[in-house]
Backbone bond lengths (Angstrom), bond angles and torsions (degrees), N, CA, C in turn:
res aa  C-N    CA-C-N  psi(-1)  N-CA   C-N-CA  omega(-1)  CA-C   N-CA-C  phi
1 M - - - 1.461 - - 1.527 109.24 -
2 G 1.337 115.87 133.20 1.451 120.20 -178.81 1.516 112.29 -80.48
3 S 1.320 114.86 174.81 1.459 121.05 -179.77 1.525 110.17 -94.62
4 A 1.316 115.89 155.52 1.461 121.13 177.89 1.521 109.68 -71.33
5 P 1.321 117.68 145.87 1.461 119.39 176.91 1.520 111.09 -66.25
6 I 1.315 115.23 153.83 1.462 120.92 173.93 1.526 107.80 -84.56
7 V 1.313 116.59 123.83 1.463 121.94 178.40 1.524 107.82 -118.12
8 E 1.331 115.99 124.51 1.462 121.48 -178.76 1.520 109.85 -127.88
9 L 1.301 115.70 146.90 1.458 121.93 175.19 1.524 108.71 -115.52
10 E 1.317 115.73 122.04 1.469 122.24 174.79 1.519 107.61 -103.42
11 G 1.317 116.62 108.24 1.450 121.20 -171.82 1.513 114.36 -71.75
12 V 1.326 115.85 168.57 1.465 121.05 178.15 1.524 110.97 -63.88
13 N 1.326 116.22 -21.34 1.464 121.24 179.15 1.521 112.78 -98.09
14 G 1.339 116.46 6.80 1.457 120.74 177.99 1.510 115.02 90.38
15 Q 1.318 118.25 -10.05 1.465 120.39 179.65 1.526 110.14 -71.88
16 R 1.322 116.42 142.83 1.459 121.62 -176.32 1.526 110.02 -116.59
17 F 1.335 114.31 145.02 1.454 122.66 177.15 1.521 108.41 -131.63
18 T 1.320 117.23 130.43 1.461 121.53 172.42 1.519 107.19 -93.28
19 L 1.331 115.99 114.30 1.460 121.49 -171.89 1.516 113.17 -97.88
20 S 1.339 116.71 -24.96 1.460 120.90 -176.69 1.514 108.67 -151.59
21 G 1.342 116.15 153.23 1.452 120.66 -179.62 1.514 111.60 86.45
22 P 1.342 117.35 -168.91 1.471 120.81 179.85 1.529 111.49 -55.15
23 G 1.304 116.47 130.01 1.460 121.05 -179.57 1.510 114.38 88.02
24 A 1.345 117.09 1.63 1.465 119.75 -179.04 1.523 110.20 -58.98
25 G 1.313 115.69 133.93 1.456 121.00 177.90 1.510 114.99 85.63
26 D 1.325 118.18 -1.65 1.469 119.50 179.83 1.529 111.70 -59.34
27 E 1.334 116.24 -29.72 1.468 120.56 178.02 1.524 111.36 -99.09
28 G 1.333 116.40 10.05 1.456 120.69 175.33 1.507 115.70 91.53
29 V 1.346 117.87 2.74 1.464 120.83 -176.74 1.522 109.22 -127.25
30 T 1.336 116.92 133.08 1.466 121.86 178.37 1.519 110.15 -129.84
31 L 1.333 115.17 150.00 1.462 121.93 179.38 1.522 109.84 -78.39
32 K 1.332 115.49 136.38 1.456 120.97 179.56 1.528 110.12 -112.08
33 T 1.314 116.17 -167.48 1.461 121.23 -175.89 1.526 110.98 -86.05
34 D 1.322 115.80 -169.22 1.467 123.05 -178.95 1.524 111.34 61.91
35 I 1.336 115.15 47.56 1.468 121.15 177.65 1.523 108.51 -87.51
36 Q 1.306 117.15 127.38 1.460 121.95 -178.58 1.524 110.24 -132.58
37 G 1.342 115.16 140.97 1.460 120.71 171.30 1.508 116.47 86.80
38 L 1.331 118.01 7.91 1.465 119.58 -176.93 1.525 113.39 -105.00
39 Y 1.326 117.76 1.63 1.470 117.79 -178.15 1.520 109.97 -97.96
40 D 1.309 120.23 -107.71 1.464 119.89 -178.25 1.525 111.30 -70.10
41 A 1.327 115.99 141.80 1.459 121.15 177.48 1.526 109.81 -68.26
42 P 1.334 118.09 141.48 1.466 120.65 -178.77 1.525 111.99 -74.16
43 V 1.312 115.39 135.03 1.464 122.39 -178.48 1.528 108.71 -135.70
44 K 1.317 116.92 140.66 1.458 121.71 174.66 1.521 109.04 -116.22
45 P 1.350 118.36 108.33 1.462 120.38 175.73 1.530 110.04 -66.74
46 L 1.314 116.39 145.17 1.461 121.73 -179.21 1.521 109.74 -111.93
47 Y 1.317 116.29 121.23 1.458 122.75 179.17 1.524 109.02 -126.05
48 T 1.322 115.80 143.50 1.461 120.90 173.98 1.519 108.97 -130.13
49 S 1.313 115.85 160.94 1.470 120.32 177.01 1.519 109.00 -147.60
50 H 1.327 116.33 145.93 1.462 120.02 175.52 1.525 109.14 -98.65
51 A 1.300 115.37 177.76 1.467 120.40 -168.72 1.518 113.59 -56.89
52 N 1.325 117.24 -41.14 1.462 120.13 -174.52 1.524 113.09 -106.46
53 E 1.322 116.88 12.15 1.461 119.62 -177.13 1.518 111.14 -78.61
54 K 1.314 114.91 139.28 1.461 120.32 173.25 1.526 108.01 -82.55
55 G 1.313 116.27 114.22 1.461 119.53 -177.60 1.518 111.63 77.13
56 S 1.318 116.80 -131.56 1.461 121.39 -176.89 1.519 109.94 -153.79
57 T 1.337 115.88 175.28 1.462 122.48 -179.26 1.524 109.33 -123.99
58 Y 1.305 114.79 131.91 1.467 120.12 179.14 1.522 109.75 -70.85
59 R 1.343 117.05 130.46 1.459 121.93 -177.00 1.525 113.42 -116.01
60 G 1.289 116.92 -7.43 1.458 119.09 -178.36 1.516 110.43 142.39
61 K 1.307 115.50 -159.67 1.459 120.00 -178.27 1.516 110.25 -151.84
62 R 1.318 114.89 155.94 1.461 121.94 173.69 1.515 108.23 -113.26
63 E 1.320 115.66 130.19 1.457 120.95 176.48 1.526 107.54 -93.16
64 L 1.307 115.73 114.86 1.455 121.98 -170.40 1.525 111.88 -93.15
65 Q 1.311 115.92 164.38 1.459 120.35 171.96 1.524 109.18 -66.58
66 R 1.310 115.82 154.85 1.473 120.43 174.00 1.529 109.30 -89.75
67 D 1.310 114.89 132.94 1.456 120.68 167.99 1.522 106.73 -104.24
68 I 1.317 115.93 119.22 1.468 122.10 -168.04 1.526 110.10 -117.67
69 K 1.305 114.51 139.48 1.461 120.79 176.73 1.519 108.65 -137.87
70 F 1.323 116.48 131.48 1.460 119.87 175.21 1.525 109.26 -154.81
71 G 1.319 114.81 156.43 1.447 120.09 -178.89 1.515 111.97 -110.54
72 V 1.319 116.36 148.20 1.461 121.92 174.85 1.527 108.76 -134.01
73 G 1.306 114.65 152.92 1.452 120.71 172.44 1.513 109.81 -108.74
74 V 1.323 116.42 133.78 1.466 121.89 177.89 1.525 107.70 -111.00
75 L 1.311 115.86 116.86 1.459 121.67 -175.01 1.520 109.57 -123.70
76 G 1.323 115.96 124.37 1.459 119.75 178.66 1.510 111.27 -147.14
77 A 1.305 116.00 120.10 1.464 120.88 -179.52 1.526 110.65 -91.20
78 N 1.314 115.11 163.88 1.471 122.37 173.72 1.528 112.63 56.83
79 G 1.336 115.64 42.01 1.454 119.70 175.41 1.507 115.49 80.33
80 A 1.334 118.54 4.62 1.468 121.13 -177.07 1.519 112.65 -83.56
81 W 1.327 117.25 -10.83 1.464 119.53 -174.03 1.528 112.51 -57.57
82 E 1.314 118.12 -44.51 1.466 120.62 -176.77 1.525 111.52 -59.26
83 D 1.321 117.38 -43.10 1.465 120.59 179.75 1.525 111.03 -66.03
84 L 1.336 117.19 -41.82 1.463 120.49 -179.96 1.522 110.73 -65.88
85 D 1.317 116.25 -43.15 1.463 121.14 178.54 1.526 110.58 -61.43
86 S 1.319 116.31 -40.96 1.464 121.07 178.40 1.523 111.27 -66.79
87 D 1.333 117.12 -42.78 1.469 120.88 179.00 1.524 110.90 -59.15
88 W 1.323 116.24 -42.60 1.469 119.82 -179.13 1.528 110.78 -63.70
89 R 1.320 117.08 -43.95 1.466 119.53 -179.39 1.522 111.50 -65.56
90 L 1.324 117.24 -37.27 1.467 120.57 -179.09 1.523 112.94 -70.34
91 A 1.321 117.22 -11.38 1.469 120.96 178.42 1.520 112.09 -79.32
92 F 1.340 117.99 -7.33 1.467 122.29 -176.27 1.515 111.16 -121.85
93 D 1.343 114.04 155.24 1.460 120.44 177.12 1.524 107.77 -151.08
94 Y 1.325 115.79 170.12 1.460 120.69 177.83 1.527 111.68 -89.46
95 G 1.298 117.80 -39.01 1.453 120.48 -176.72 1.512 114.35 -94.50
96 R 1.335 117.11 -22.10 1.462 121.31 179.40 1.523 109.49 -108.02
97 T 1.323 116.09 154.33 1.460 119.71 -175.47 1.522 111.88 -104.59
98 A 1.322 114.26 137.89 1.460 121.79 165.98 1.525 107.10 -89.45
99 R 1.308 116.67 167.76 1.473 120.41 -177.17 1.524 109.23 -123.41
100 L 1.326 114.75 123.05 1.457 121.08 178.58 1.523 108.58 -100.20
101 W 1.327 116.35 122.02 1.463 122.67 -178.87 1.525 109.96 -106.05
102 V 1.332 115.86 139.50 1.465 121.45 173.52 1.524 108.09 -130.42
103 E 1.319 115.86 125.65 1.466 121.32 -179.95 1.520 109.19 -123.28
104 H 1.343 114.96 129.70 1.466 119.66 178.22 1.520 108.67 -152.56
105 N 1.319 116.01 129.17 1.470 121.51 -175.55 1.528 109.35 53.70
106 N 1.333 117.57 -120.81 1.465 120.34 -177.68 1.528 112.66 -98.09
107 S 1.311 116.70 13.06 1.460 120.68 -176.02 1.526 110.55 -110.83
108 R 1.325 116.43 135.76 1.468 122.07 173.58 1.525 107.37 -139.91
109 R 1.318 116.76 112.14 1.459 121.40 -175.04 1.528 110.35 -130.69
110 Y 1.334 113.98 161.06 1.460 119.26 -179.39 1.517 110.82 -135.43
111 I 1.323 115.09 157.94 1.457 122.28 171.85 1.522 107.14 -138.81
112 D 1.327 117.31 141.72 1.459 121.82 -178.58 1.525 109.85 -94.41
113 I 1.324 116.26 129.66 1.460 120.92 -175.17 1.526 110.60 -132.47
114 A 1.330 115.20 152.26 1.463 122.35 175.21 1.523 108.23 -135.50
115 L 1.301 116.46 162.61 1.459 120.05 177.80 1.528 110.58 -67.01
116 S 1.323 116.24 136.49 1.462 120.89 173.31 1.526 111.01 -104.35
117 R 1.313 116.85 -16.32 1.462 123.90 173.38 1.519 107.70 -163.33
118 E 1.307 116.32 175.63 1.458 119.69 -176.66 1.527 110.86 -68.04
119 P 1.338 117.61 145.77 1.462 120.34 174.75 1.531 110.04 -62.90
120 E 1.332 114.71 144.69 1.464 120.23 176.68 1.524 108.73 -98.98
121 V 1.305 116.06 121.41 1.458 121.52 -177.44 1.527 109.20 -109.63
122 T 1.322 116.10 124.10 1.458 121.24 177.84 1.527 109.92 -79.92
123 D 1.325 115.42 122.90 1.471 121.83 178.59 1.534 112.60 48.49
124 P 1.341 118.17 60.27 1.473 119.58 -176.63 1.523 113.29 -61.37
125 F 1.331 117.35 -29.68 1.463 119.09 -176.95 1.523 113.00 -79.08
126 K 1.350 116.20 -3.86 1.458 119.62 175.18 1.528 111.87 -96.98
127 G 1.346 115.45 -3.25 1.458 119.28 -177.72 1.513 113.30 -59.82
128 H 1.320 116.50 -43.37 1.465 119.95 -179.51 1.518 111.26 -64.64
129 A 1.334 115.85 -40.38 1.462 119.38 -177.04 1.522 111.92 -74.03
130 N 1.340 115.48 -41.99 1.469 119.58 -174.81 1.522 113.28 -92.61
131 G 1.328 116.83 -18.96 1.465 119.85 -175.94 1.513 112.93 69.96
132 Y 1.355 116.85 22.93 1.471 120.00 -176.49 1.525 109.27 -155.43
133 T 1.344 115.18 142.00 1.464 121.37 169.35 1.519 109.39 -142.88
134 Y 1.325 114.25 153.24 1.466 121.41 173.34 1.520 107.11 -106.96
135 I 1.327 115.93 127.25 1.463 121.26 -176.53 1.520 109.31 -120.80
136 T 1.328 116.32 129.79 1.459 121.76 174.00 1.524 108.47 -98.82
137 M 1.328 116.24 120.90 1.461 122.15 -178.65 1.528 109.84 -97.33
138 H 1.328 115.98 131.38 1.463 122.49 175.56 1.531 107.24 -113.54
139 C 1.318 116.35 114.54 1.469 120.74 -174.01 1.519 111.03 -130.51
140 V 1.312 115.13 166.78 1.454 122.17 176.31 1.522 108.49 -133.10
141 A 1.323 115.29 141.03 1.462 121.70 171.75 1.524 106.71 -114.26
142 A 1.331 116.63 103.18 1.462 120.32 -179.41 1.522 110.60 -60.70
143 D 1.325 116.49 -39.35 1.461 122.21 169.61 1.525 106.11 -95.06
144 P 1.338 118.26 113.30 1.465 120.29 -170.27 1.517 115.11 -80.68
145 Y 1.334 118.15 4.90 1.461 119.52 -172.38 1.524 112.95 -103.01
146 W 1.331 112.76 151.89 1.461 122.43 170.66 1.526 108.40 -88.70
147 Y 1.326 117.01 146.78 1.458 121.75 -179.95 1.521 110.08 -131.32
148 D 1.331 114.71 146.20 1.462 118.54 170.00 1.523 107.90 -102.53
149 K 1.299 117.79 -164.89 1.465 120.55 -175.66 1.525 111.43 -63.58
150 V 1.318 115.05 152.04 1.460 120.79 175.42 1.524 108.58 -77.51
151 D 1.330 117.01 126.41 1.463 120.69 175.76 1.522 108.79 -92.23
152 T 1.320 116.72 129.81 1.459 121.41 -178.68 1.523 110.16 -118.49
153 F 1.335 114.79 142.22 1.465 121.29 -177.24 1.533 107.92 -135.97
154 P 1.333 117.77 100.99 1.458 120.75 -175.98 1.532 112.73 -91.59
155 W 1.309 114.68 158.01 1.465 121.78 169.03 1.521 107.14 -146.14
156 A 1.330 116.62 140.48 1.462 121.95 178.22 1.520 109.50 -132.25
157 S 1.307 115.63 140.74 1.461 121.19 178.28 1.527 110.23 -70.12
158 T 1.305 115.69 137.86 1.471 120.41 178.98 1.522 112.21 -100.73
159 I 1.330 116.72 -1.60 1.463 119.86 -178.31 1.527 110.11 -126.41
160 D 1.320 115.22 157.66 1.459 122.10 177.58 1.526 108.42 -86.17
161 T 1.336 116.70 123.21 1.468 120.07 -179.29 1.529 111.46 -116.10
162 T 1.338 116.89 19.02 1.461 119.35 -179.16 1.525 112.21 -67.82
163 G 1.319 117.06 -16.57 1.457 120.29 178.09 1.513 113.49 -84.17
164 G 1.327 118.01 -1.05 1.460 120.81 177.65 1.512 114.92 112.56
165 S 1.332 118.15 -5.54 1.467 120.30 177.08 1.530 109.57 -75.93
166 T 1.328 115.76 176.03 1.466 121.45 -177.74 1.515 110.19 -126.10
167 A 1.323 116.02 135.01 1.466 121.70 173.61 1.520 108.32 -103.82
168 N 1.319 116.12 126.68 1.458 121.87 -179.69 1.524 109.97 -108.99
169 G 1.304 116.10 141.58 1.456 120.37 179.21 1.513 111.54 -143.32
170 T 1.320 115.58 161.04 1.462 121.86 179.09 1.521 109.54 -127.74
171 I 1.309 115.42 125.79 1.461 121.88 173.93 1.522 107.27 -100.17
172 V 1.324 116.18 116.90 1.465 121.08 -177.51 1.523 109.23 -99.61
173 V 1.323 115.85 124.06 1.467 121.77 177.71 1.523 107.58 -114.25
174 P 1.336 118.62 116.36 1.471 121.15 -174.55 1.527 113.80 -60.03
175 F 1.330 118.48 -40.28 1.464 122.18 179.60 1.522 105.99 -143.15
176 A 1.336 115.69 95.73 1.461 119.89 -169.23 1.523 113.00 -65.92
177 N 1.322 116.65 -40.36 1.464 118.75 -177.35 1.520 111.24 -144.06
178 P 1.336 117.63 93.14 1.462 120.96 179.35 1.521 113.29 -83.93
179 T 1.331 118.59 9.01 1.462 121.35 -177.79 1.528 110.18 -95.27
180 P 1.343 117.74 162.94 1.468 121.03 179.62 1.523 113.71 -84.61
181 A 1.324 118.46 11.14 1.462 122.21 179.17 1.524 109.22 -135.78
182 P 1.333 118.06 155.41 1.461 119.98 177.60 1.526 111.26 -61.62
183 I 1.331 116.64 149.80 1.463 121.88 174.34 1.527 108.67 -126.27
184 W 1.305 116.06 163.92 1.465 121.55 -175.64 1.521 110.04 -117.81
185 A 1.305 115.45 130.41 1.462 120.88 -178.85 1.527 110.79 -70.85
186 Q 1.326 114.69 150.20 1.458 122.17 170.82 1.526 108.03 -124.35
187 W 1.321 115.62 145.88 1.459 121.01 -178.02 1.529 109.52 -131.14
188 V 1.314 115.78 141.91 1.464 122.27 172.90 1.522 107.22 -120.39
189 V 1.325 116.21 122.80 1.466 122.20 -174.85 1.522 109.24 -112.42
190 Q 1.327 116.02 128.52 1.464 121.79 -178.60 1.524 110.94 -78.24
191 A 1.317 115.61 142.35 1.457 121.29 -178.33 1.524 111.77 -66.93
192 A 1.320 115.36 139.73 1.468 123.52 171.40 1.522 106.38 -164.56
193 T 1.312 116.75 115.58 1.461 121.22 -174.84 1.525 111.54 -55.13
194 N 1.343 115.63 127.20 1.473 125.06 178.38 1.527 114.00 72.91
195 A 1.329 117.69 5.16 1.471 119.15 175.99 1.521 109.75 -69.31
196 R 1.312 115.00 143.56 1.473 120.39 177.96 1.521 108.70 -129.95
197 W 1.321 115.58 122.46 1.458 122.19 -176.39 1.523 111.44 -103.95
198 A 1.332 115.03 149.57 1.467 122.22 167.89 1.523 106.56 -114.52
199 I 1.337 116.40 121.39 1.462 122.67 -170.97 1.522 109.78 -121.56
200 P 1.333 118.35 134.71 1.470 121.42 -176.24 1.529 113.48 -64.18
201 D 1.313 114.19 143.73 1.467 122.97 169.10 1.526 107.36 -143.17
202 Y 1.334 115.43 60.99 1.460 121.45 -175.13 1.525 110.68 -66.58
203 S 1.329 115.93 147.89 1.467 120.18 -179.60 1.521 112.96 -78.17
204 F 1.322 118.45 -25.44 1.467 122.86 -176.90 1.530 111.22 52.29
205 G 1.330 115.65 34.85 1.459 120.23 178.05 1.514 114.93 80.94
206 D 1.320 117.30 2.20 1.466 121.69 -179.48 1.531 109.21 -74.08
207 D 1.326 115.90 123.61 1.467 119.87 -174.94 1.524 112.39 -107.05
208 R 1.323 117.23 26.36 1.465 120.03 -176.39 1.521 112.51 -62.45
209 Y 1.323 117.62 -26.43 1.461 121.15 177.44 1.526 111.73 -109.89
210 R 1.335 115.26 14.99 1.469 122.29 -179.10 1.532 111.59 57.08
211 R 1.342 115.07 36.20 1.463 120.46 -179.97 1.523 110.77 -136.28
212 A 1.329 116.73 30.76 1.462 119.73 -175.97 1.518 111.87 -56.46
213 A 1.329 117.33 -46.01 1.466 120.92 -179.09 1.528 111.12 -74.23
214 A 1.322 116.57 -44.53 1.465 120.30 -177.30 1.526 111.76 -64.13
215 D 1.328 116.48 -31.42 1.464 120.33 -177.12 1.523 113.28 -101.58
216 A 1.317 116.92 16.85 1.473 120.11 -178.18 1.524 111.49 -58.29
217 N 1.329 116.94 -33.94 1.469 121.30 -179.79 1.528 111.44 -119.98
218 R 1.303 116.42 28.43 1.466 121.62 -176.51 1.534 111.31 -60.15
219 R 1.317 115.53 135.74 1.459 121.91 173.05 1.525 108.21 -134.02
220 I 1.306 115.26 147.33 1.459 120.95 179.52 1.524 108.99 -105.38
221 V 1.316 115.67 124.90 1.463 121.05 176.08 1.524 107.46 -87.04
222 M 1.314 115.38 116.47 1.456 121.40 -174.64 1.530 111.42 -80.12
223 P 1.329 117.77 159.10 1.464 120.43 173.74 1.530 110.60 -64.28
224 K 1.324 116.13 157.65 1.458 119.81 175.34 1.526 109.73 -61.52
225 L 1.314 115.32 139.36 1.456 120.27 -179.41 1.525 111.25 -77.69
226 L 1.319 115.18 144.89 1.452 120.87 173.19 1.524 109.42 -85.57
227 A 1.315 116.75 171.57 1.463 120.51 179.53 1.527 110.47 -60.71
228 A 1.326 116.26 132.25 1.475 124.02 176.80 1.519 113.14 62.85
229 E 1.314 117.08 23.81 1.469 121.20 -176.49 1.535 110.84 -98.44
230 H 1.331 116.00 98.39 1.460 121.41 170.94 1.529 108.32 -85.93
231 L 1.328 116.75 149.00 1.463 120.55 -179.18 1.519 111.56 -118.04
232 Y 1.326 114.73 144.18 1.460 121.62 169.49 1.521 107.04 -123.01
233 I 1.325 116.12 123.40 1.461 121.84 -176.36 1.521 108.92 -117.80
234 N 1.311 115.94 123.41 1.459 122.22 173.52 1.518 107.14 -118.47
235 T 1.331 117.04 108.70 1.461 120.78 -173.14 1.519 113.24 -78.52
236 D 1.321 118.45 -3.63 1.463 122.36 -175.90 1.527 111.02 -59.10
237 E 1.334 115.97 126.83 1.459 120.09 179.99 1.531 111.94 -66.70
238 A 1.333 116.71 -19.37 1.465 120.95 179.85 1.525 112.36 -102.47
239 A 1.324 117.64 13.86 1.467 120.82 -179.20 1.526 110.42 -60.20
240 K 1.325 116.23 145.49 1.458 121.00 -177.14 1.525 112.31 -86.89
241 H 1.330 117.19 -2.13 1.457 121.71 176.98 1.529 108.33 -127.17
242 E 1.319 115.73 176.43 1.454 119.84 175.53 1.530 109.76 -58.62
243 Q 1.321 116.72 149.51 1.466 120.25 178.88 1.513 111.75 -58.17
244 V 1.311 116.97 -41.58 1.461 121.79 -176.29 1.526 108.85 -118.73
245 R 1.336 115.70 123.05 1.462 121.12 179.29 1.520 109.51 -129.24
246 S 1.314 115.96 153.72 1.461 120.11 177.14 1.520 109.45 -116.38
247 N 1.324 115.02 158.24 1.465 119.98 -179.18 1.517 112.68 -72.12
248 I 1.335 117.06 -16.01 1.463 120.06 -178.66 1.531 110.99 -113.73
249 D 1.328 115.78 19.03 1.464 122.27 173.29 1.523 112.46 53.18
250 T 1.334 115.14 54.24 1.462 120.19 -178.57 1.519 112.99 -90.74
251 Q 1.338 117.24 3.84 1.464 121.30 -178.42 1.531 110.90 51.94
252 I 1.327 113.98 51.29 1.460 118.87 -176.56 1.517 112.26 -61.78
253 Y 1.324 117.21 -25.21 1.463 119.19 -179.84 1.530 111.71 -59.26
254 L 1.334 117.18 -24.78 1.463 119.80 176.67 1.523 111.40 -71.51
255 R 1.347 116.30 -23.30 1.467 120.41 178.34 1.517 111.51 -88.62
256 M 1.334 117.16 -1.79 1.465 120.81 179.80 1.527 112.03 -81.16
257 N 1.346 116.82 -10.20 1.469 121.83 179.33 1.529 112.40 54.49
258 G 1.320 115.65 39.29 1.458 120.00 175.67 1.516 115.48 84.01
259 T 1.323 118.01 -5.23 1.467 120.66 179.53 1.522 109.75 -72.71
260 Q 1.333 116.29 135.24 1.454 121.24 -178.70 1.525 110.92 -133.40
261 F 1.322 115.05 155.08 1.457 120.77 168.40 1.526 107.41 -76.20
262 L 1.329 116.45 136.23 1.460 120.35 -169.06 1.515 115.38 -115.57
263 Y 1.335 117.98 -27.65 1.460 118.97 -163.08 1.527 114.00 -118.16
264 P 1.336 115.86 138.92 1.465 120.46 170.71 1.523 110.48 -84.53
265 I 1.319 115.59 169.87 1.466 121.71 172.63 1.522 107.00 -88.98
266 K 1.297 117.48 121.90 1.466 120.99 -171.37 1.530 111.80 -65.40
267 A 1.321 115.18 156.83 1.462 121.84 177.48 1.524 109.94 -60.27
268 G 1.324 115.97 135.91 1.459 120.87 177.17 1.514 115.07 78.05
269 Q 1.334 118.50 8.43 1.460 120.81 -179.54 1.528 110.62 -62.50
270 K 1.308 116.43 121.92 1.471 121.50 -174.90 1.536 110.65 -84.31
271 R 1.322 115.49 -142.83 1.465 121.19 -178.06 1.527 109.57 -57.50
272 T 1.314 115.59 129.96 1.459 120.36 -176.44 1.517 109.76 -136.82
273 E 1.321 115.38 138.93 1.458 121.68 174.97 1.527 108.90 -105.97
274 F 1.317 115.95 118.99 1.456 121.85 177.43 1.530 107.75 -101.00
275 N 1.322 116.06 112.93 1.462 121.44 -176.42 1.528 110.31 -93.12
276 V 1.320 115.37 120.60 1.459 121.72 179.95 1.520 109.04 -118.54
277 S 1.326 116.32 162.03 1.463 120.25 174.64 1.519 109.14 -153.44
278 V 1.339 115.07 156.88 1.455 120.67 179.74 1.516 108.85 -144.71
279 T 1.308 115.07 144.63 1.458 121.38 174.13 1.523 108.59 -134.73
280 G 1.329 115.86 152.59 1.459 120.42 179.17 1.509 114.47 78.19
281 A 1.336 117.30 23.08 1.469 120.74 -175.93 1.519 110.70 -127.26
282 P 1.335 117.97 147.82 1.465 120.27 174.83 1.519 110.90 -72.11
283 A 1.317 116.36 163.15 1.464 121.02 176.44 1.525 109.91 -60.09
284 G 1.317 115.69 145.26 1.458 120.91 178.38 1.510 114.81 96.91
285 V 1.324 117.47 -14.57 1.462 120.19 178.54 1.524 108.98 -71.60
286 G 1.328 116.83 138.90 1.456 118.67 -172.28 1.514 114.97 -137.10
287 I 1.331 112.57 177.85 1.458 122.95 178.96 1.522 107.28 -140.68
288 Q 1.309 116.26 151.97 1.463 120.25 -179.69 1.525 109.66 -131.94
289 L 1.323 115.70 129.87 1.462 122.19 172.35 1.523 108.15 -92.46
290 R 1.329 116.39 130.63 1.462 121.39 178.71 1.525 108.40 -120.35
291 L 1.331 116.05 129.08 1.458 121.42 179.31 1.522 109.07 -119.64
292 I 1.314 115.00 119.44 1.462 122.31 178.68 1.518 107.25 -112.03
293 R 1.334 116.02 120.44 1.463 119.92 -173.00 1.529 111.38 -105.91
294 P 1.331 117.55 116.52 1.463 120.48 177.79 1.527 111.60 -88.54
295 Y 1.322 115.25 145.43 1.464 121.40 176.63 1.524 109.15 -130.64
296 S 1.326 115.31 146.66 1.456 120.69 179.27 1.520 111.96 -74.85
297 R 1.334 117.09 -23.40 1.458 121.40 -176.05 1.530 110.77 -122.66
298 P 1.336 117.05 161.54 1.470 119.56 179.81 1.517 113.79 -73.43
299 W 1.308 118.55 -9.14 1.467 122.29 175.43 1.522 108.50 -154.17
300 G 1.329 116.27 164.84 1.459 120.66 177.19 1.518 113.43 74.31
301 L 1.340 115.04 -166.62 1.464 125.68 177.38 1.521 113.88 69.72
302 R 1.320 119.00 13.01 1.466 120.50 173.92 1.523 108.72 -81.32
303 L 1.317 115.60 134.87 1.464 120.56 -178.53 1.520 110.86 -81.14
């Protein structure tokens, strides 16, 4: 028989509770049954049909928010129940997210959750007398995916290219995407006045723009950097901000002349070499590739 997963709650105020597994209840709160919405992410397939069509045609899918429900028991002897109950409630908010961690075997993943309605407390006025209450939590995860640690892969130029030469480098990622869904690369670019980077945007065989072969080795040549201008690039087509942002709010996307990163890293992509280059930069200037892998479940699903 296997062991129960470790479930931890990291509150909006930084307080942590171990709800399941070794140490469960050390902070007075334990996870109970009737857990809903924490396994597979909710998806709505989209189908359409015309007047004379037999059946329908699949058009895509919508990835929905998670509606989550779970119960906890708050137990406190010798008058401690009120403080424990209060601590648990203060760990949640409506506008800010708490972080739920699940660890099992070699996997440790998290999902960010917020209150979707008030907690339901069974017999709250008996808490003082009994030193125990059962609380049903109603939460929402606007981002329905579980995430593990961010993998980072840096590269730094070892030569001075301010005279106009180019430094080329290769970032090797042993297993670029072990998830069953495409992921989007993120890049962090170090500031260096007048430096110009070439950053990969490989198609990985994706033919969404009918350029899978032509864009197999596609790279985007970035605008020259301004003084003290660090860049953060999120290639995700669904990103809530501009693809390219700077730390000093220089609206660099206006200098991109409409050029955009187009392609995700396909599901199951194995060892990959990301070729970068920089010109106009002193030695030591670098770039970092960041890969954040989403999973539909709190464990498993690695390819």
